[in-house]
VOBA-1610 file (N, C-alpha, C; in pm, whole numbers, padded with zeros to 5 digits, always signed):
BEGIN
Met+00085-00120+00000Met+00000+00000+00000Met+00089+00124+00000Asn+00069+00215-00098Asn+00155+00334-00101Asn+00109+00435+00004Ser+00196+00529+00031Ser+00173+00624+00142Ser+00052+00714+00118Lys+00028+00750-00009Lys-00086+00837-00039Lys-00218+00766-00011Leu-00227+00638-00051Leu-00349+00562-00027Leu-00372+00541+00122Ala-00264+00510+00195Ala-00274+00490+00339Ala-00322+00618+00407Lys-00271+00731+00361Lys-00310+00859+00419Lys-00458+00888+00393Leu-00503+00853+00271Leu-00642+00876+00235Leu-00736+00790+00321Ile-00698+00664+00341Ile-00779+00574+00424Ile-00785+00624+00568Leu-00669+00667+00622Leu-00664+00718+00758Leu-00751+00842+00774Thr-00744+00931+00675Thr-00823+01054+00679Thr-00971+01022+00678Thr-01011+00925+00596Thr-01151+00885+00586Thr-01201+00827+00718Ile-01117+00740+00780Ile-01155+00681+00909Ile-01171+00788+01015Leu-01077+00882+01020Leu-01085+00990+01118Leu-01207+01078+01096Phe-01242+01099+00968Phe-01360+01180+00936Phe-01486+01117+00994Phe-01500+00985+00970Phe-01620+00917+01019Phe-01624+00908+01171Ile-01507+00892+01231Ile-01501+00893+01378Ile-01543+01029+01431Gly-01493+01136+01368Gly-01522+01272+01413Gly-01666+01311+01390Ser-01728+01253+01286Ser-01866+01291+01255Ser-01967+01196+01315Ser-01921+01093+01387Ser-02013+00995+01443Ser-02109+01059+01542Gly-02064+01164+01610Gly-02152+01235+01702Gly-02269+01297+01630Leu-02243+01350+01507Leu-02351+01407+01429Leu-02448+01299+01384Leu-02389+01185+01345Leu-02472+01077+01295Leu-02563+01022+01405Ser-02516+01026+01530Ser-02593+00970+01639Ser-02680+01074+01710Gln-02678+01197+01661Gln-02754+01304+01724Gln-02904+01274+01718Thr-02972+01286+01832Thr-03115+01261+01839Thr-03192+01389+01815Lys-03302+01379+01743Lys-03387+01494+01716Lys-03526+01469+01770Leu-03582+01572+01831Leu-03715+01566+01890Leu-03798+01680+01832Leu-03921+01652+01792Leu-04009+01757+01741Leu-04122+01783+01840Asn-04127+01907+01889Asn-04234+01953+01977Asn-04329+02038+01895Val-04451+01989+01875Val-04554+02065+01803Val-04640+02134+01908Ser-04634+02266+01907Ser-04694+02345+02014Ser-04790+02450+01958Tyr-04851+02524+02048Tyr-04947+02626+02006Tyr-04878+02762+01991Asp-04955+02863+01960Asp-04900+02987+01906Asp-04806+03064+01999Pro-04841+03091+02126Pro-04759+03184+02205Pro-04642+03123+02281Thr-04611+02996+02258Thr-04512+02930+02344Thr-04370+02930+02288Arg-04344+03008+02185Arg-04211+03009+02123Arg-04100+03039+02224Glu-04120+03147+02300Glu-04017+03190+02395Glu-04001+03088+02508Leu-04113+03037+02556Leu-04108+02939+02665Leu-04027+02816+02626Tyr-04062+02755+02514Tyr-03996+02629+02479Tyr-03855+02650+02424Ser-03827+02767+02372Ser-03688+02797+02334Ser-03597+02788+02456Gln-03646+02840+02569Gln-03568+02835+02694Gln-03568+02696+02755Ile-03684+02631+02755Ile-03693+02494+02807Ile-03601+02401+02729Asn-03602+02414+02598Asn-03521+02326+02513Asn-03373+02337+02544Lys-03328+02460+02560Lys-03186+02482+02590Lys-03146+02413+02720Leu-03228+02427+02821Leu-03199+02365+02951Leu-03206+02213+02944Phe-03308+02163+02874Phe-03325+02019+02869Phe-03215+01951+02787Val-03173+02014+02679Val-03063+01958+02598Val-02939+01941+02684Ser-02908+02043+02765Ser-02793+02036+02855Ser-02813+01928+02961His-02933+01923+03018His-02967+01822+03119His-02953+01681+03062Trp-03004+01660+02941Trp-03002+01528+02878Trp-02859+01485+02845Lys-02778+01580+02803Lys-02638+01551+02773Lys-02566+01504+02900Lys-02591+01573+03010Lys-02527+01535+03137Lys-02575+01399+03185Gln-02703+01372+03165Gln-02761+01247+03213Gln-02720+01126+03129Thr-02712+01145+02998Thr-02696+01030+02907Thr-02573+01037+02818Gly-02514+01157+02805Gly-02405+01175+02710Gly-02453+01189+02567Glu-02583+01192+02548Glu-02643+01195+02414Glu-02665+01339+02367Asp-02626+01366+02243Asp-02653+01497+02182Asp-02799+01501+02136Leu-02864+01611+02163Leu-03007+01623+02132Leu-03036+01758+02069Val-03122+01757+01969Val-03175+01879+01909Val-03327+01874+01923Val-03385+01979+01981Val-03530+01987+01992Val-03580+02092+01893Asn-03658+02048+01797Asn-03717+02138+01699Asn-03858+02176+01743Gln-03899+02297+01706Gln-04029+02350+01747Gln-04115+02380+01626Ser-04245+02359+01641Ser-04345+02400+01542Ser-04456+02471+01616His-04497+02588+01565His-04598+02668+01636His-04708+02714+01541Gly-04827+02728+01595Gly-04942+02777+01520Gly-05065+02767+01608Gly-05180+02802+01554Gly-05303+02785+01628Gly-05318+02641+01673Ser-05362+02618+01796Ser-05361+02485+01854Ser-05444+02385+01774Gly-05563+02425+01733Gly-05647+02336+01654Gly-05584+02302+01520Lys-05523+02402+01459Lys-05454+02381+01332Lys-05335+02286+01349Gln-05263+02300+01459Gln-05148+02214+01487Gln-05193+02070+01510Ala-05303+02053+01581Ala-05356+01918+01604Ala-05393+01852+01473Arg-05456+01927+01384Arg-05492+01870+01253Arg-05369+01833+01173Ala-05263+01913+01186Ala-05139+01883+01114Ala-05080+01750+01161Val-05084+01725+01291Val-05034+01597+01344Val-05122+01482+01295Ile-05252+01501+01298Ile-05344+01400+01248Ile-05317+01370+01101Asp-05284+01474+01026Asp-05260+01460+00882Asp-05119+01413+00847Gly-05032+01396+00949Gly-04902+01336+00920Gly-04779+01409+00969Leu-04794+01525+01033Leu-04678+01591+01090Leu-04628+01505+01206Glu-04503+01457+01197Glu-04457+01352+01289Glu-04400+01409+01420Ala-04489+01466+01499Ala-04450+01518+01631Ala-04411+01404+01723Asp-04305+01426+01801Asp-04271+01333+01909Asp-04350+01367+02035Val-04368+01498+02058Val-04451+01545+02168Val-04540+01657+02116Val-04656+01671+02179Val-04743+01785+02151Val-04765+01860+02282Thr-04758+01992+02274Thr-04779+02078+02390Thr-04881+02183+02346Leu-05008+02149+02356Leu-05113+02227+02292Leu-05196+02305+02393Ala-05282+02392+02340Ala-05351+02489+02424Ala-05462+02428+02508Leu-05513+02314+02468Leu-05622+02255+02543Leu-05628+02104+02519Ala-05687+02036+02615Ala-05691+01890+02612Ala-05765+01836+02491Gln-05868+01905+02446Gln-05948+01854+02336Gln-05867+01835+02208Asp-05768+01921+02187Asp-05686+01908+02066Asp-05601+01780+02071Ile-05549+01747+02189Ile-05473+01622+02202Ile-05568+01504+02197Glu-05687+01519+02253Glu-05787+01412+02247Glu-05824+01382+02102Ala-05832+01487+02020Ala-05864+01467+01877Ala-05755+01386+01808Ile-05629+01413+01843Ile-05518+01336+01786Ile-05530+01189+01828Ala-05558+01166+01956Ala-05570+01029+02007Ala-05684+00954+01939Glu-05797+01020+01922Glu-05916+00954+01867Glu-05906+00931+01717Lys-05854+01031+01645Lys-05857+01024+01499Lys-05736+00956+01438Ser-05620+00967+01502Ser-05498+00911+01443Ser-05451+00784+01513Lys-05502+00762+01636Lys-05460+00646+01717Lys-05309+00646+01744Leu-05247+00764+01746Leu-05102+00774+01766Leu-05063+00773+01914Leu-05162+00789+02002Leu-05136+00782+02145Leu-05259+00729+02215Ser-05239+00683+02336Ser-05348+00622+02412Ser-05452+00726+02452Thr-05577+00683+02459Thr-05683+00776+02499Thr-05678+00810+02648Asp-05593+00740+02725Asp-05578+00776+02867Asp-05454+00863+02890Trp-05409+00933+02788Trp-05286+01013+02793Trp-05288+01114+02908Glu-05406+01166+02944Glu-05413+01268+03050Glu-05367+01215+03185Asn-05376+01084+03203Asn-05342+01024+03332Asn-05194+00988+03344Leu-05116+01015+03242Leu-04977+00970+03240Leu-04880+01070+03304Leu-04927+01192+03327Leu-04844+01295+03389Leu-04925+01367+03497Pro-04859+01434+03591Pro-04933+01502+03699Pro-05027+01611+03649His-05124+01644+03732His-05219+01751+03705His-05290+01732+03571Gln-05327+01608+03544Gln-05395+01574+03418Gln-05315+01624+03297Ser-05185+01604+03304Ser-05092+01639+03196Ser-05094+01788+03162Ser-05114+01869+03266Ser-05111+02014+03249Ser-05005+02073+03342Pro-04882+02096+03294Pro-04774+02142+03381Pro-04781+02290+03417Tyr-04870+02363+03352Tyr-04889+02505+03381Tyr-05028+02545+03337Thr-05075+02656+03389Thr-05205+02710+03350Thr-05188+02857+03313Ser-05298+02915+03269Ser-05301+03059+03243Ser-05442+03107+03269Ala-05468+03231+03238Ala-05603+03287+03250Ala-05625+03375+03128Ile-05749+03412+03107Ile-05781+03500+02995Ile-05808+03640+03050Val-05736+03739+02995Val-05745+03876+03043Val-05770+03969+02923Leu-05780+04097+02951Leu-05805+04197+02848Leu-05685+04291+02838Leu-05643+04317+02717Leu-05531+04409+02694Leu-05585+04532+02622Val-05557+04651+02678Val-05610+04775+02621Val-05495+04874+02596Arg-05526+04982+02527Arg-05426+05086+02503Arg-05389+05156+02635Lys-05269+05208+02642Lys-05221+05277+02761Lys-05318+05388+02800Gly-05352+05391+02928Gly-05448+05490+02976Gly-05592+05445+02965Asn-05615+05331+02899Asn-05749+05273+02883Asn-05849+05379+02834Pro-05826+05435+02714Pro-05910+05547+02667Pro-06058+05511+02650Lys-06090+05383+02629Lys-06232+05344+02615Lys-06292+05297+02747Asn-06216+05310+02855Asn-06265+05277+02990Asn-06322+05135+02998Ile-06247+05042+02946Ile-06288+04901+02946Ile-06246+04838+03079Lys-06344+04783+03150Lys-06316+04727+03282Lys-06357+04581+03297Asp-06452+04535+03214Asp-06501+04399+03231Asp-06561+04351+03098Trp-06607+04226+03098Trp-06660+04165+02976Trp-06777+04244+02918Asp-06860+04301+03003Asp-06976+04378+02956Asp-06936+04491+02861Asp-06819+04547+02884Asp-06776+04661+02802Asp-06743+04620+02658Leu-06719+04493+02636Leu-06679+04447+02502Leu-06797+04440+02405Val-06919+04448+02456Val-07035+04443+02366Val-07093+04582+02340Lys-07031+04684+02395Lys-07080+04819+02374Lys-07055+04866+02231Pro-07144+04945+02175Pro-07123+04997+02039Pro-06992+05077+02031Gly-06921+05061+01922Gly-06800+05138+01899Gly-06674+05080+01959Ile-06682+04966+02026Ile-06564+04901+02083Ile-06510+04800+01982Gly-06384+04818+01943Gly-06321+04728+01848Gly-06245+04617+01920Val-06287+04494+01901Val-06230+04379+01971Val-06141+04299+01876Val-06029+04250+01928Val-05941+04160+01853Val-05930+04030+01932Thr-05951+03918+01865Thr-05939+03785+01926Thr-05918+03686+01812Pro-05852+03573+01837Pro-05831+03476+01729Pro-05958+03397+01696Asn-05947+03316+01594Asn-06058+03235+01543Asn-06070+03104+01623Pro-06182+03080+01689Pro-06198+02956+01766Pro-06191+02829+01681Lys-06206+02843+01551Lys-06198+02726+01464Lys-06055+02679+01445Thr-05959+02768+01466Thr-05819+02732+01441Thr-05730+02745+01564Gly-05767+02827+01660Gly-05681+02854+01774Gly-05738+02806+01906Gly-05656+02738+01986Gly-05700+02693+02117Gly-05725+02809+02212Gly-05634+02908+02211Gly-05653+03025+02294Gly-05783+03096+02262Ala-05820+03094+02135Ala-05945+03158+02092Ala-06066+03090+02155Arg-06058+02958+02172Arg-06169+02886+02236Arg-06176+02918+02385Trp-06058+02930+02448Trp-06058+02975+02588Trp-06119+03115+02599Asn-06083+03206+02505Asn-06137+03342+02506Asn-06290+03341+02498Tyr-06338+03265+02401Tyr-06482+03256+02379Tyr-06551+03203+02505Leu-06496+03097+02563Leu-06561+03035+02679Leu-06550+03121+02805Ala-06445+03203+02812Ala-06437+03298+02923Ala-06553+03396+02917Ala-06580+03448+02796Ala-06692+03541+02777Ala-06826+03470+02800Trp-06837+03348+02748Trp-06960+03270+02765Trp-06989+03243+02914Gly-06884+03201+02985Gly-06901+03170+03127Gly-06940+03292+03208Phe-06880+03407+03174Phe-06917+03532+03241Phe-07065+03561+03218Ala-07107+03553+03092Ala-07244+03589+03056Ala-07346+03493+03117Lys-07313+03364+03114Lys-07408+03267+03171Lys-07419+03286+03322Gly-07305+03316+03387Gly-07308+03340+03530Gly-07386+03465+03566Lys-07375+03567+03484Lys-07442+03695+03515Lys-07589+03695+03474Tyr-07619+03636+03356Tyr-07754+03648+03302Tyr-07838+03521+03316Gly-07774+03408+03350Gly-07849+03293+03398Gly-07894+03188+03299Ser-07871+03206+03169Ser-07920+03104+03074Ser-07830+03097+02952Asp-07839+02983+02881Asp-07766+02967+02756Asp-07811+03068+02652Glu-07940+03093+02645Glu-07992+03185+02543Glu-07936+03325+02562Lys-07931+03371+02687Lys-07877+03504+02713Lys-07726+03509+02693Ala-07657+03397+02726Ala-07514+03390+02701Ala-07486+03391+02551Lys-07570+03322+02476Lys-07556+03319+02330Lys-07574+03458+02271Glu-07671+03532+02320Glu-07692+03668+02272Glu-07573+03757+02306Phe-07516+03734+02424Phe-07400+03813+02467Phe-07281+03789+02375Val-07247+03662+02349Val-07130+03636+02265Val-07157+03679+02120Lys-07283+03674+02078Lys-07318+03723+01944Lys-07285+03872+01934Asn-07325+03948+02033Asn-07296+04092+02033Asn-07147+04120+02046Leu-07077+04037+02124Leu-06932+04054+02136Leu-06864+04034+02001Tyr-06900+03925+01932Tyr-06832+03896+01804Tyr-06875+03989+01692Lys-06984+04061+01710Lys-07019+04168+01615Lys-06914+04279+01621Asn-06850+04293+01739Asn-06749+04397+01758Asn-06608+04352+01720Val-06591+04225+01685Val-06459+04175+01650Val-06418+04226+01513Leu-06301+04291+01508Leu-06251+04350+01384Leu-06169+04252+01302Val-06092+04167+01369Val-06003+04072+01301Val-06004+03940+01377Leu-06023+03829+01303Leu-06009+03695+01360Leu-05883+03632+01301Asp-05771+03647+01369Asp-05648+03583+01323Asp-05655+03432+01352Ser-05562+03357+01294Ser-05567+03211+01310Ser-05514+03165+01446Gly-05438+03251+01515Gly-05382+03212+01644Gly-05357+03333+01732Ala-05320+03306+01858Ala-05304+03412+01957Ala-05191+03508+01923Arg-05079+03456+01874Arg-04967+03545+01842Arg-05002+03638+01727Gly-05078+03589+01631Gly-05123+03676+01521Gly-05212+03787+01571Ser-05300+03756+01666Ser-05388+03859+01723Ser-05309+03962+01803Leu-05208+03916+01875Leu-05123+04009+01950Leu-05053+04105+01854Thr-05004+04054+01743Thr-04939+04138+01642Thr-05038+04238+01583Thr-05158+04191+01554Thr-05262+04280+01499Thr-05291+04395+01594Phe-05301+04364+01722Phe-05338+04466+01820Phe-05223+04559+01852Val-05106+04505+01881Val-04994+04586+01928Val-04918+04651+01813Gln-04879+04573+01715Gln-04793+04627+01609Gln-04872+04698+01499Arg-04988+04645+01465Arg-05069+04708+01360Arg-05163+04814+01416Gly-05180+04816+01547Gly-05261+04920+01611Gly-05409+04908+01585Ile-05458+04788+01559Ile-05599+04767+01530Ile-05674+04730+01658Gly-05789+04793+01680Gly-05876+04757+01790Gly-05852+04836+01918Asp-05952+04828+02006Asp-05945+04892+02137Asp-05908+04795+02247Val-05935+04666+02225Val-05911+04566+02330Val-05878+04432+02265Leu-05781+04366+02321Leu-05743+04232+02279Leu-05782+04134+02390Ile-05857+04029+02356Ile-05881+03920+02450Ile-05760+03829+02442Ser-05693+03807+02554Ser-05558+03753+02548Ser-05529+03651+02657Trp-05440+03556+02624Trp-05374+03477+02728Trp-05307+03574+02826Glu-05309+03542+02953Glu-05240+03624+03054Glu-05092+03637+03022Asn-05029+03526+02981Asn-04885+03530+02953Asn-04853+03620+02834Glu-04938+03619+02732Glu-04918+03705+02616Glu-04934+03852+02654Ala-05029+03879+02742Ala-05051+04017+02786Ala-04930+04070+02862His-04873+03989+02950His-04752+04030+03022His-04635+04051+02927Leu-04624+03965+02827Leu-04517+03978+02728Leu-04532+04109+02651Ala-04655+04142+02612Ala-04679+04267+02540Ala-04645+04387+02627Leu-04681+04379+02755Leu-04651+04487+02849Leu-04500+04511+02855Lys-04426+04404+02862Lys-04280+04410+02872Lys-04219+04466+02743Glu-04267+04416+02629Glu-04206+04452+02502Glu-04240+04594+02456Thr-04350+04648+02505Thr-04389+04784+02461Thr-04351+04890+02564Ala-04284+04852+02670Ala-04252+04946+02778Ala-04177+05069+02729Asn-04091+05050+02629Asn-04012+05162+02575Asn-04061+05209+02439Gln-04187+05180+02409Gln-04246+05221+02281Gln-04369+05307+02310Pro-04350+05437+02327Pro-04459+05526+02370Pro-04585+05516+02285Asn-04570+05490+02155Asn-04686+05487+02066Asn-04758+05351+02066Ser-04702+05253+02133Ser-04759+05118+02130Ser-04787+05063+02269Gln-04777+05144+02371Gln-04789+05094+02507Gln-04930+05045+02538Val-04936+04943+02621Val-05063+04880+02655Val-05070+04859+02806Glu-05186+04819+02854Glu-05200+04781+02994Glu-05300+04667+03006Ile-05287+04592+03113Ile-05370+04473+03134Ile-05490+04509+03221Ile-05607+04463+03178Ile-05729+04473+03258Ile-05767+04331+03302Phe-05778+04312+03432Phe-05819+04182+03484Phe-05970+04186+03506Pro-06045+04107+03432Pro-06192+04111+03445Pro-06238+04056+03579Ser-06365+04076+03609Ser-06421+04034+03738Ser-06416+03882+03755Val-06421+03810+03645Val-06416+03665+03647Val-06359+03619+03513Ser-06289+03507+03514Ser-06234+03454+03389Ser-06227+03302+03398Ile-06170+03241+03296Ile-06160+03096+03292Ile-06016+03053+03319Leu-06000+02942+03388Leu-05869+02884+03410Leu-05832+02807+03284Ala-05737+02860+03210Ala-05692+02795+03087Ala-05588+02689+03122Glu-05609+02567+03076Glu-05526+02453+03114Glu-05464+02387+02990Pro-05352+02439+02941Pro-05284+02375+02829Pro-05237+02235+02867Ser-05230+02146+02770Ser-05197+02007+02796Ser-05077+01961+02713Val-05011+01856+02762Val-04894+01802+02693Val-04905+01650+02686Ala-04843+01591+02582Ala-04847+01444+02569Ala-04737+01398+02474Val-04689+01278+02497Val-04601+01211+02403Val-04687+01149+02293Val-04649+01171+02168Val-04717+01105+02056Val-04649+00970+02039Thr-04700+00873+02112Thr-04628+00748+02137Thr-04581+00677+02011Lys-04670+00659+01915Lys-04632+00582+01796Lys-04527+00653+01713Asn-04534+00785+01706Asn-04429+00860+01635Asn-04296+00846+01707Ala-04299+00861+01839Ala-04175+00852+01918Ala-04114+00712+01909Glu-04198+00610+01911Glu-04147+00473+01895Glu-04084+00455+01757Lys-04148+00509+01657Lys-04096+00501+01519Lys-03961+00570+01507His-03946+00684+01576His-03822+00762+01567His-03715+00715+01665Gly-03752+00625+01756Gly-03658+00582+01860Gly-03635+00688+01966Thr-03736+00772+01988Thr-03722+00885+02081Thr-03817+00876+02200Leu-03875+00760+02224Leu-03977+00750+02330Leu-03923+00790+02467Lys-03805+00740+02501Lys-03749+00769+02633Lys-03720+00918+02649Val-03658+00978+02550Val-03624+01120+02561Val-03751+01205+02558Ala-03850+01165+02481Ala-03976+01240+02475Ala-04046+01239+02610Glu-04049+01122+02674Glu-04111+01112+02807Glu-04037+01198+02908Asn-03905+01195+02903Asn-03826+01274+02997Asn-03836+01424+02969Tyr-03851+01460+02844Tyr-03868+01600+02805Tyr-03993+01659+02873Leu-04103+01587+02869Leu-04225+01637+02931Leu-04217+01632+03083Lys-04153+01530+03137Lys-04134+01525+03283Lys-04049+01641+03332Phe-03957+01688+03249Phe-03870+01801+03286Phe-03952+01927+03312Leu-04065+01941+03245Leu-04151+02057+03265Leu-04199+02067+03410Tyr-04208+01954+03479Tyr-04259+01950+03616Tyr-04149+01967+03721Thr-04023+01967+03679Thr-03914+01983+03775Thr-03909+02127+03825Pro-03848+02152+03940Pro-03836+02291+03989Pro-03771+02382+03885Glu-03670+02332+03813Glu-03603+02412+03711Glu-03699+02447+03597Gly-03773+02347+03551Gly-03870+02371+03445Gly-03981+02466+03489Gln-04029+02449+03612Gln-04135+02534+03664Gln-04090+02679+03680Glu-03964+02700+03714Glu-03908+02836+03722Glu-03914+02905+03585Val-03874+02833+03481Val-03878+02889+03345Val-04023+02921+03307Ile-04113+02832+03341Ile-04256+02853+03313Ile-04304+02982+03380Ala-04273+03000+03508Ala-04316+03120+03580Ala-04255+03247+03521Lys-04128+03241+03484Lys-04060+03358+03428Lys-04118+03398+03293Asn-04185+03305+03226Asn-04251+03335+03100Asn-04400+03364+03118Tyr-04439+03391+03242Tyr-04573+03438+03278Tyr-04683+03333+03264Tyr-04646+03205+03266Tyr-04744+03098+03280Tyr-04753+03063+03429Arg-04869+03023+03474Arg-04887+02989+03616Arg-04837+02846+03640Pro-04728+02830+03714Pro-04671+02697+03733Pro-04760+02607+03818Ala-04754+02478+03789Ala-04832+02381+03867Ala-04776+02361+04007Asp-04646+02380+04022Asp-04579+02365+04152Asp-04618+02482+04242Thr-04687+02451+04352Thr-04738+02557+04439Thr-04627+02640+04504Lys-04512+02578+04529Lys-04400+02651+04588Lys-04346+02756+04490Val-04334+02716+04364Val-04286+02810+04261Val-04391+02919+04238Leu-04516+02880+04236Leu-04624+02978+04218Leu-04621+03082+04330Ala-04599+03036+04453Ala-04594+03128+04568Ala-04476+03225+04555Lys-04367+03176+04502Lys-04248+03260+04483Lys-04277+03375+04387Tyr-04365+03351+04290Tyr-04396+03452+04189Tyr-04536+03512+04209Lys-04583+03513+04333Lys-04719+03558+04358Lys-04743+03703+04318Ser-04637+03784+04317Ser-04655+03924+04276Ser-04681+03937+04127Thr-04644+03836+04051Thr-04666+03837+03905Thr-04809+03800+03870Phe-04867+03708+03948Phe-04996+03651+03912Phe-05106+03703+04005Lys-05196+03781+03947Lys-05306+03838+04024Lys-05401+03726+04069Asn-05452+03740+04190Asn-05547+03643+04242Asn-05684+03667+04179Leu-05715+03589+04075Leu-05838+03608+03999Leu-05946+03509+04040Lys-06070+03549+04024Lys-06182+03456+04037Lys-06192+03379+03906Leu-06167+03249+03912Leu-06159+03167+03792Leu-06257+03050+03798Phe-06323+03023+03685Phe-06401+02901+03671Phe-06329+02810+03573Thr-06366+02684+03567Thr-06300+02588+03479Thr-06393+02544+03366Ile-06335+02474+03269Ile-06415+02420+03160Ile-06521+02324+03214Arg-06488+02254+03322Arg-06584+02161+03382Arg-06701+02235+03446Asp-06675+02355+03500Asp-06783+02437+03554Asp-06877+02485+03445Val-06822+02516+03329Val-06900+02577+03222Val-06979+02473+03142Glu-06909+02367+03098Glu-06973+02271+03008Glu-06954+02125+03047Gly-06886+02098+03158Gly-06869+01961+03201Gly-06740+01897+03153Ser-06706+01921+03027Ser-06583+01865+02969Ser-06553+01937+02839Trp-06429+01921+02792Trp-06393+01982+02664Trp-06468+01917+02549Lys-06492+01787+02559Lys-06564+01719+02451Lys-06703+01779+02433Lys-06772+01802+02544Lys-06906+01862+02537Lys-06899+02005+02484Ala-06799+02079+02531Ala-06784+02218+02485Ala-06756+02223+02335Gln-06669+02133+02289Gln-06635+02129+02147Gln-06759+02104+02062Glu-06836+02004+02099Glu-06955+01968+02022Glu-07060+02079+02025Lys-07077+02140+02139Lys-07181+02242+02155Lys-07145+02374+02088His-07020+02414+02103His-06983+02550+02060His-06905+02557+01929Phe-06816+02461+01904Phe-06717+02480+01797Phe-06727+02381+01682Ala-06812+02279+01694Ala-06833+02187+01582Ala-06909+02260+01471Glu-06911+02200+01353Glu-06984+02260+01241Glu-07130+02280+01281Gly-07179+02402+01265Gly-07316+02433+01301Gly-07338+02460+01448Gly-07227+02461+01527Gly-07237+02488+01670Gly-07268+02634+01699Ile-07270+02668+01826Ile-07312+02804+01863Ile-07223+02910+01802Phe-07091+02885+01795Phe-07006+02988+01735Phe-07045+03014+01591Asp-07071+02910+01513Asp-07116+02929+01374Asp-07248+03004+01369Gln-07331+02983+01467Gln-07462+03049+01469Gln-07452+03198+01500Val-07354+03235+01584Val-07346+03376+01627Val-07251+03459+01543Tyr-07158+03394+01475Tyr-07059+03471+01398Tyr-07092+03462+01250Ser-07128+03574+01193Ser-07179+03573+01056Ser-07092+03649+00957Lys-06974+03702+01002Lys-06891+03780+00910Lys-06823+03689+00809
//
């Protein structure tokens, strides 16, 4: 064997040895809802480091974001998520029922019914609150421009709708009066974006509307980001009552098994419940499930009167069929 050939063989062997780490690198896809980009960007960085220390394995976590309902349909249609972290349980339930990619008892596999954090629905208005908006009743007044996402595509939008519905039913006492209330509210809606982040952009950056119905975490983010923008400043209005929004997470078992990522996917979601994960959740203005961490950040989270989906409609399945299915109440009240 001549020296040039030997050198070439040695170089080739060294190349493959040096690149073997790349070849063995594990990839995980987290399909999430619209406003969680910042949260999971930080979670991913911490978990990748944690996983490397625990296993020696290199990991890349990729993210996909959009309206929660739209994201669920994408997974059903073939987007190969290893984990889903969506805005509401019904979207994960739809994946389980229609695609059979995970067990229908997925909610029981993690603490707090697979909800590592919660949020609430609040109102975001222009600085100084020029339209004097204080509660849900003000959103149906003539001349009030409302911005909220489309309940057909966004999970946050369904929470928004049900927060208004629950308020109206509690105040006025019947489904018929609640239906009339949400009909009048949606008459005032100027733009129905496909997801919560799109609605935030419409309200803050495009300057459309007098009030945005918003996730609490998105409202805090907007407050922070506009602090030094005099022409775009906003403030949060906490209504008299709202809904406890409970985003859910799950491993898409069959996809993870196919990709060989089941163990890392399970540990990724369990990491959300650790003190470290809960700290990141709180810092991104989501209400952590860990009561100790929540207490630490009590100045961030206002003590609100909150009802749950179970208080309003019994379950997400019932709410979905009644309000958001084809021909449901939302279709009946929204005619634009």
